[in-house]
C-alpha positions in Angstrom: -14.8 16.3 62.7 -16.7 19.1 60.9 -20.5 19.3 60.8 -20.2 19.5 57.0 -18.7 16.0 56.8 -21.5 14.6 58.9 -24.1 16.2 56.7 -22.5 14.8 53.5 -22.5 11.3 55.0 -26.1 11.6 56.2 -27.1 12.8 52.7 -25.3 9.8 51.1 -27.0 7.4 53.4 -30.5 8.8 52.6 -29.7 9.0 48.9 -28.5 5.4 48.8 -31.5 3.9 50.7 -34.1 5.6 48.5 -32.1 5.1 45.3 -32.8 1.3 45.6 -36.2 1.3 47.4 -38.5 2.4 44.5 -36.3 1.8 41.5 -38.6 -0.8 39.8 -41.6 1.6 39.6 -40.5 3.1 36.3 -40.3 -0.3 34.6 -43.4 -2.0 36.2 -45.4 -1.9 32.9 -42.5 -3.4 31.0 -42.0 -6.1 33.7 -45.7 -6.8 33.7 -45.7 -7.4 29.9 -42.3 -9.3 29.9 -43.3 -11.6 32.8 -47.0 -11.9 31.7 -48.4 -10.9 35.1 -51.1 -8.5 36.3 -50.6 -4.9 37.5 -51.2 -6.1 41.1 -48.6 -8.8 40.7 -46.0 -6.4 39.3 -46.8 -4.1 42.3 -45.4 -6.8 44.5 -41.9 -5.7 43.5 -42.5 -2.6 45.6 -44.7 -4.1 48.3 -42.2 -6.9 49.0 -39.5 -4.4 49.9 -41.7 -2.2 52.0 -43.1 -5.2 53.8 -39.6 -6.4 54.6 -38.8 -2.9 56.0 -41.9 -3.0 58.1 -40.9 -6.4 59.6 -37.3 -5.6 60.4 -37.4 -1.9 61.3 -38.2 -2.2 65.1 -35.6 -4.9 65.5 -33.1 -2.7 63.8 -33.8 -0.1 66.4 -33.1 -2.4 69.3 -29.9 -3.7 67.8 -28.6 -0.2 67.0 -29.4 0.9 70.5 -26.9 -1.8 71.6 -24.2 -1.8 68.8 -24.1 1.9 68.0 -25.1 4.0 64.9 -22.2 4.2 62.5 -21.4 0.5 62.6 -24.9 -0.6 61.7 -25.3 2.0 59.0 -22.0 1.2 57.2 -22.4 -2.6 57.3 -26.0 -2.4 56.0 -25.1 -0.2 53.1 -22.2 -2.5 52.0 -24.4 -5.5 52.3 -27.2 -3.9 50.2 -25.0 -4.3 47.1 -25.5 -8.1 47.1 -29.3 -8.3 46.6 -29.2 -5.4 44.2 -27.0 -7.4 41.9 -29.1 -10.5 42.4 -32.2 -8.6 41.3 -30.5 -8.0 38.0 -29.8 -11.8 37.7 -33.3 -13.0 38.6 -35.2 -14.9 35.9 -38.8 -15.0 37.4 -41.2 -12.9 39.3 -40.8 -15.0 42.5 -37.0 -14.6 42.4 -37.4 -10.8 41.8 -39.8 -10.6 44.7 -37.4 -12.6 46.9 -34.4 -10.3 46.3 -36.5 -7.2 46.6 -37.6 -8.5 50.0 -33.9 -9.0 51.0 -33.2 -5.5 49.9 -35.9 -4.3 52.2 -34.4 -6.1 55.2 -31.2 -4.1 54.8 -32.7 -0.6 54.4 -34.0 0.2 57.9 -30.4 -0.1 59.3 -29.6 2.7 56.9 -32.4 5.2 57.2 -33.9 4.6 60.6 -30.6 4.6 62.4 -29.5 7.7 60.4 -32.5 9.6 61.8 -31.5 8.5 65.3 -27.9 9.7 64.6 -29.3 13.1 63.6 -31.4 13.4 66.8 -28.4 12.5 69.0 -25.5 14.3 67.3 -27.2 17.6 66.5 -28.9 20.2 68.8 -32.7 20.2 68.6 -32.7 23.3 66.5 -30.1 21.9 64.1 -31.9 18.5 64.0 -35.0 19.8 62.3 -32.9 21.4 59.6 -30.7 18.3 59.1 -33.8 16.1 59.0 -34.9 18.3 56.1 -31.6 17.8 54.4 -32.0 14.1 54.9 -35.4 14.2 53.3 -34.1 16.2 50.4 -31.3 13.7 49.8 -33.9 10.9 50.0 -36.1 12.6 47.4 -33.1 13.0 45.1 -32.3 9.3 45.5 -35.9 8.3 45.0 -36.0 10.3 41.7 -32.7 9.1 40.4 -33.4 5.5 41.2 -36.6 5.6 39.1 -35.2 7.9 36.4 -31.9 6.0 35.9 -33.8 2.7 35.9 -36.2 3.9 33.3 -33.6 5.5 31.0 -31.2 2.5 31.3 -34.0 0.0 30.9 -35.0 1.5 27.6 -31.5 1.6 26.1 -29.6 -1.3 27.9 -32.3 -3.4 29.5 -33.7 -3.4 33.1 -31.0 -5.9 34.3 -28.1 -3.6 33.4 -30.0 -0.8 35.1 -30.0 -2.7 38.4 -26.3 -3.4 38.0 -25.6 0.3 37.7 -27.7 0.9 40.9 -25.5 -1.7 42.7 -22.3 0.2 41.6 -23.8 3.5 42.9 -24.8 1.8 46.2 -21.2 0.5 46.7 -19.8 4.0 46.1 -22.2 5.5 48.6 -21.3 2.9 51.2 -17.7 3.7 50.8 -18.4 7.4 51.2 -20.4 6.9 54.5 -17.7 4.6 55.9 -15.1 7.3 55.3 -17.0 10.5 56.2 -19.4 9.6 59.0 -17.7 10.1 62.4 -18.5 7.7 65.3 -21.4 8.8 67.4 -20.7 10.9 70.5 -24.2 11.5 71.9 -25.2 7.9 71.8 -26.1 6.2 75.1 -25.7 2.5 74.7 -28.7 0.4 75.9 -28.0 -2.3 78.5 -28.9 -5.1 76.0 -31.4 -6.1 73.4 -34.0 -6.9 76.0 -33.7 -3.5 77.6 -34.1 -1.9 74.1 -37.1 -4.1 73.4 -38.7 -2.9 76.6 -38.2 0.7 75.5 -39.9 -0.2 72.2 -42.9 -1.6 74.0 -43.1 1.6 76.1 -43.3 3.6 72.9 -46.5 1.7 72.0 -48.2 3.1 75.1 -47.5 6.7 74.1 -50.8 7.9 72.4 -49.0 10.8 70.7 -46.4 8.5 69.2 -49.2 6.1 68.0 -50.9 8.9 66.3 -47.7 9.9 64.5 -47.3 6.2 63.5 -50.8 6.2 62.0 -50.0 9.3 60.0 -46.8 7.6 58.7 -48.9 4.7 57.5 -51.2 6.9 55.5 -48.4 9.1 54.0 -46.5 6.2 52.4 -49.7 4.4 51.5 -50.6 7.4 49.4 -47.2 7.9 47.9 -46.7 4.2 46.9 -50.2 3.9 45.5 -49.9 7.1 43.5 -46.5 6.3 42.0 -47.2 2.7 41.3 -50.6 2.9 39.6 -50.1 6.2 37.8 -47.4 4.4 35.8 -50.0 2.0 34.4 -52.3 5.0 33.7 -49.6 6.8 31.8 -48.3 3.7 29.9 -51.8 3.2 28.4 -53.6 5.3 25.8 -53.7 8.2 25.2 -50.3 8.9 26.8 -48.4 5.6 26.0 -45.2 6.8 27.8 -42.1 4.6 27.4 -40.0 3.5 30.4 -37.7 6.5 30.0 -40.8 8.7 29.8 -42.2 7.2 33.0 -38.8 7.6 34.6 -38.8 11.3 33.6 -42.2 11.8 35.3 -40.4 11.1 38.6 -38.6 14.4 38.2 -41.4 15.6 40.4 -39.7 14.0 43.3 -37.1 16.8 43.1 -39.9 19.0 44.6 -39.1 17.1 47.9 -35.5 18.4 47.7 -36.7 21.9 47.2 -39.3 22.1 50.0 -38.1 19.7 52.7 -35.3 22.1 53.9 -38.1 24.6 54.7 -39.8 22.2 57.1 -38.2 23.9 60.2 -39.5 27.3 59.1 -43.0 25.9 58.5 -43.2 24.3 61.9 -42.0 27.4 63.6 -44.5 29.6 61.8 -47.6 27.4 61.8 -47.0 24.6 64.3 -47.0 20.9 63.4 -50.8 20.3 63.5 -51.8 23.3 61.4 -49.0 22.8 58.9 -49.7 19.1 58.3 -53.5 19.6 58.0 -53.0 22.4 55.5 -50.5 20.2 53.5 -53.0 17.3 53.4 -55.6 19.6 51.9 -53.2 20.7 49.1 -52.1 17.1 48.6 -55.7 16.2 47.9 -56.0 19.0 45.4 -52.9 17.7 43.6 -54.5 14.2 43.4 -57.7 15.8 41.9 -55.6 17.5 39.2 -54.3 14.1 38.0 -57.9 13.3 36.9 -57.7 15.9 34.2 -57.1 14.6 30.6 -53.8 16.5 30.3 -50.3 15.2 30.9 -49.2 18.7 32.1 -52.0 18.7 34.7 -51.1 15.2 35.8 -47.4 16.2 36.3 -48.5 19.4 38.2 -50.7 17.4 40.4 -48.0 14.8 41.2 -45.5 17.6 41.9 -47.9 19.2 44.3 -48.5 15.9 46.1 -44.8 15.3 46.4 -44.1 18.7 47.9 -46.9 18.2 50.5 -46.0 14.6 51.2 -42.3 15.2 51.8 -42.9 18.0 54.3 -45.5 15.8 56.1 -42.9 13.0 56.3 -40.2 15.4 57.5 -42.4 16.8 60.2 -43.6 13.4 61.4 -40.1 11.8 61.3 -38.4 14.6 63.2 -41.2 14.7 65.7 -40.7 11.0 66.6 -37.0 11.5 67.1 -37.5 14.6 69.3 -40.4 13.1 71.4 -38.5 10.4 73.2 -35.5 11.0 75.5 -34.2 7.4 75.2 -34.5 4.5 72.8 -34.8 6.8 69.7 -33.8 4.0 67.3 -36.5 1.8 68.5 -39.1 4.6 68.4 -38.0 5.5 64.8 -38.0 1.8 64.0 -41.6 1.5 65.1 -42.5 4.5 63.0 -40.7 2.9 60.0 -42.7 -0.3 60.6 -46.0 1.6 60.4 -44.8 3.8 57.6 -43.7 0.9 55.4 -46.7 -1.3 56.3 -48.6 1.6 54.7 -46.3 1.3 51.7 -46.9 -2.4 51.4 -50.6 -1.9 51.5 -50.3 1.0 49.0 -48.7 -1.3 46.4 -51.4 -4.0 46.6 -54.7 -2.8 47.9 -55.3 -0.1 45.3 -55.2 -2.9 42.7 -58.8 -3.5 43.7 -59.7 0.1 42.9 -57.6 -0.1 39.7 -59.4 -3.2 38.5 -62.8 -1.7 39.3 -62.5 1.9 38.0 -58.9 2.5 36.8 -57.0 5.6 37.8 -60.1 7.5 39.0 -60.9 4.6 41.4 -57.4 4.9 42.8 -57.7 8.6 43.3 -61.0 8.2 45.1 -59.4 5.7 47.5 -56.4 8.0 48.1 -58.6 11.0 48.8 -60.4 9.0 51.5 -57.1 8.0 53.1 -56.0 11.7 53.1 -59.3 12.7 54.8 -58.6 10.1 57.5 -55.1 11.5 58.0 -56.4 15.0 58.4 -58.8 13.9 61.1 -56.1 12.0 63.0 -53.8 15.0 63.0 -56.5 17.5 63.9 -57.7 15.4 66.8 -54.3 14.0 68.1 -51.7 16.7 67.5 -53.4 19.6 69.3 -50.8 19.6 72.1 -48.0 20.2 69.7 -49.4 23.0 67.6 
């Protein structure tokens, strides 16, 4: 089986997972108005999914360490179609939150196990590049999920938008089932208890814990930015429509452009220097969004996306390459911390939004990025 087919299948898995994950963000202002809820309540449609991911991710790792990679990935992708359809049929906020939560339960078997597959089926040199490809596909999926939802919601309604996403998800699941070869480098764990013990050992590794903390902060910043900037841009003086808000997410394509360069960046600067430098530029991008210009806001968001995706690629690849066994559980723990950050990023900034609007959110996020830089500077010295 050729390397190219594996890469196509890996790209489809990443694309599919992130197509569904953040799809509601472009229509949050419309859902807020239609359902008569607050911005914070509407943000639950993102936080419910990321919280479910955080809950299930480590257990996904232990199961995949027993059952194998392809089987878990393919089954989860096929099952993801069901809650995506049920989101389209939901008639209240609680039902929407419930089915978004169920979607979240099915996503870690796709992306966390795919990362483990990359680490085991490719050489260490290839793995960094393929991880960059995975991140690129995830950024494309994240953009199209939001963009398609925004465009279709404006012309057909948000329910039909989610039905289209369900159809695309089904097509991706079929592609992965056909193209992804069974794993060859996988060492099956003795059982769930053995895999769970591996997971607990990961929590005693100080370097891994530091990477997990960075993951928390990265997604906190991403989700907070792209949840609350929608409310900022839907209000005066911008008053963007759902399709306009969806188009803003074209900045996510920056991730597709820069993530494949991750391996070169690590080779040239080292992980610590690269990530600290990216965090500084990320903060500058957030500061740009405070200017009263739509062009400046888009430029700031694009800069933040570019920096954030490379930070994520570095951290994700580093987790996979830092452990000789139990990679799925190590990545599952990373995903738990990462998506706990996403859950917090959808809800906690509501306090800053209510107190000071978008400038309050930016101030909060700059503080989070400062903490990330300190953690990396102090804890990643041995991997520069």
